N, C-alpha and C positions, 0 to 999 in steps of 0.2 A: 772468194775473199775470206778473211778471217771471220767476220761476223756471220757470213752465210754458213761457214763450216760449223761454227758454234751453234747456230740456230738449228741446223740439222741434227746435231748431237743432242741438244736439249729436247727437240721434238721427238726424237727416237726414245730417249730415256725417260722423259717426264710426261708423256702424252696421257697417261692415266691419272695424273694429278693436277696438271695445269693446262690452261689454254694460253698459248704463247703467240705474241704478235711482235714483230721486229720492224723497227723503223731504222733503216740502214743509210746513214748519211756519210758520204765520202768527201774527202778534200778535193777530189778530182772528178768534177761533174762530167768531164769529157769521157773518162773511163766508164762512168755509170751509163752514159748515153749509148755506149757501144756494148757493154756487158749486159745491161738490163737487169742487174742484180742489186742495184742500190739507187738511192734517190738522186735526181738531177736538180734538187732544190738549189737555186742560185744564191740563196741567203748564206750558204756555207762556202761559196766559191772563193771568197777572199782568203780563207785559210790556205787553200791550195795555191792560190796566186802568190801568197806570201812565201810559202815553202819553195815553190819553183823559182821565185825571183830573188831569194836571199841566199847568198854564198857565205858560209862561215868557215873559219879555220878550226878543224877538229883537234882532238887531243893528240892525234898522230901527225899533225902538221899538214894534213891534206886540206884542200879547199873544196867543200862539197855543199850541196843544198842543205839548209837547216832552218831551225826556228831561232829568231832573234827577239829579245825582250819578251820572254815567255810570260812573266806575270801580267804584262799589259795585254797580251793576246788572250790569256785566260779570263781576264775581267771582261774583255769585249765579247767573248763567247758566252760567258755567264749572262751578260745583259741581253744578248740575242735570244738565248734559250728561255730566260725568265720573262722577258718582254714586259717588264714592269710588274710582274706578278699576276695572279688571277688564274682561273681555270682554263683560259684560252691559250696559255703559253705552252710551248713545246715541252718544257720541263714538267709541267703539271700533268701531261699525258703519259709520262713515263713512270713506271714503278722502280726502275733502276737504270743506271747508265752503263754503257759498255765501251771500253776502249781496247784497241789491239796494237797494230804496228804503225809507227814506231812507239816503243814504250814512253818516250818523251811526250808524245801526244796526250797521254793520260794526265799530264800536268795541267792541260787545258781545263779539265773538269774539277780540279782541286777546289776552286771557290764554291762550286755547287755543292760539294761535300761539306765544307767547313761552314759556309754561310747559309746554306739552304737545307742541310740535313739529308741530302740525297745519297742513296747507296751507289757504289761504283764497283764494277767488275772489270779487271784488266786481264787479258789473255795474251801472252807474249810469245812470239816466234822469233824475235830479233833481240839484239843486245841493247843494254841501256845506253850505250854511247851513240847510237844511230841518230843523226841529225842534230846533235848537241854541240854548240860552240865549245871549244876547248876551255875557254875561260869560265864557262858556266857549269862545267862538269861536276865540281865538288858540291855546288849548290844543288844541282839536280840529284846527286846521290843522297844528299841529306833529305831532300824533299821526298824522294822515293821511299826512304826508310820511314819517314813520318807517315806517309800515305799507307804503306804496307802495315803499319801498326795501328792504324785508325780502325775503330770498330765497325765503321760503315764501308770499309774498303776490303775487297778480297782480290788478291793477285794470284795468277797461276802461269806457269811456263809450259811449253810443249815438250820439253825434254829435261831429264835430270841434270845434264851438263849445264844447260842454260840456268836452271834454278840454282845450282851450286855456285855458278859464277856470280849471280845476283847476290847470293848470301855472302860470298867473299868480298864483294865490292861494298855492300851496304850494311851487312849484319842482319838483314831481314830474311827470314826463312820463307821462301816461296814454294808452294807445293807444285807438283807436276801433274798435268792433266793432258793425256795424249788424245786429244779430241779429233784430230784429223783422220779422215777415212770415212766418217759418217756421211759426208756430202757425196763421196764416191759410191758408197753402198746404196745411198738413196736413189742413185741413177742406175742401179742394177749391175754395177761393175765391182769385181773383186780383184784385189792386188795380191798376187802370190809370186814373190821373187824366186827365180830358179837358181841364181848363183848365190847361194845362201851364205857362203863364207867370204864374200866380197862386199865391202861397204864403200859407198860413194860419199865422200866428204865434200859438201857444198862450200862451206866456209869453216874457218877455224876462229881463233880468238885473237885477232890481230888489229883491232881498231886503233889502239894506242901504241902498241908495239908489235912488230912482226915476229911472232913467236912460233912460226910453223915448225921449226926443227925441234923445239922443246915439246910442242904439242904432239908431233909424230912419235917422239920417243916415249911419251906417256902412253899413247895408244898402243904402241907395239909391246911395251913392257906388260901392260894389262892383258893384252891378247895372248901373249906367250904364257904368262902365269896361269890364265884361265884354261888354256888348252892343255897345259901340263897337268893341272888338277883334275880335269874332266876327261883326259885321254882322248882328246878330239883335235881336229885340225884347227890351227890358229886362224883367226880372221885376218884378212888383208885389207888395207885401207888405200883408197885411190882418191886423190884430190881432183876436183873438177877443173881446177886451173891448169893441171898437168895434162888433161885430156883434150883441151880445146885446141883447135888448129891455129896456126900463126895468123895473126890479124883479127881473130875473133875478140869479142868483148871480154874484158877482165872480170873475173868473179872473185877477186881477192879481197874485196872490202864490201 
């Protein structure tokens, strides 16, 4: 999971300076019961039930699972975490809050930042559009910009492309922190690709518009220019959607 990967990175880099404890609560307690890497606390199951049971029309006209009435959900979560205040609340046990995927889920913590002064870290591996109703997209982009500029909030993305897309959408500059791999190293595994000039593209940027052709052209132009300037072989890009067999699940969104 994203929180587990982050925790392994922090534990590796900061062990000489901090003692770290992670309370990992997932929207999907069923996943946690199988994976064993997060809490099965039933008090948070309603968020997962809402997400799985709510179908929204996205900015691209698709009907997918999503969050509806986000401000109301955020207040409900704030009430659950603060539990009327006091040292016994879940919020009081935390030095900071952490949100990951989808980025829209970070909006759930906004009242805790504004009303209770809690710091928030957001680490993103997916796009801002994920699980957002199309009609709420502009409001969410404004909220994201406000959150990113708040002194108690720090956002980061796993890749420069994602960070630049967030800047283009919202005007907020989000740094890149390539934290993944630490949880693999912690298990004694090393990842060394052998086909170094071939790049697998899992997703492109098509949530609101299918722009794969334009996306591929930009990648190829950059690859050819870089290869020419460095006298090396150009990278080649392969979409996961093109490699799957007929009838397999779609990875296009």
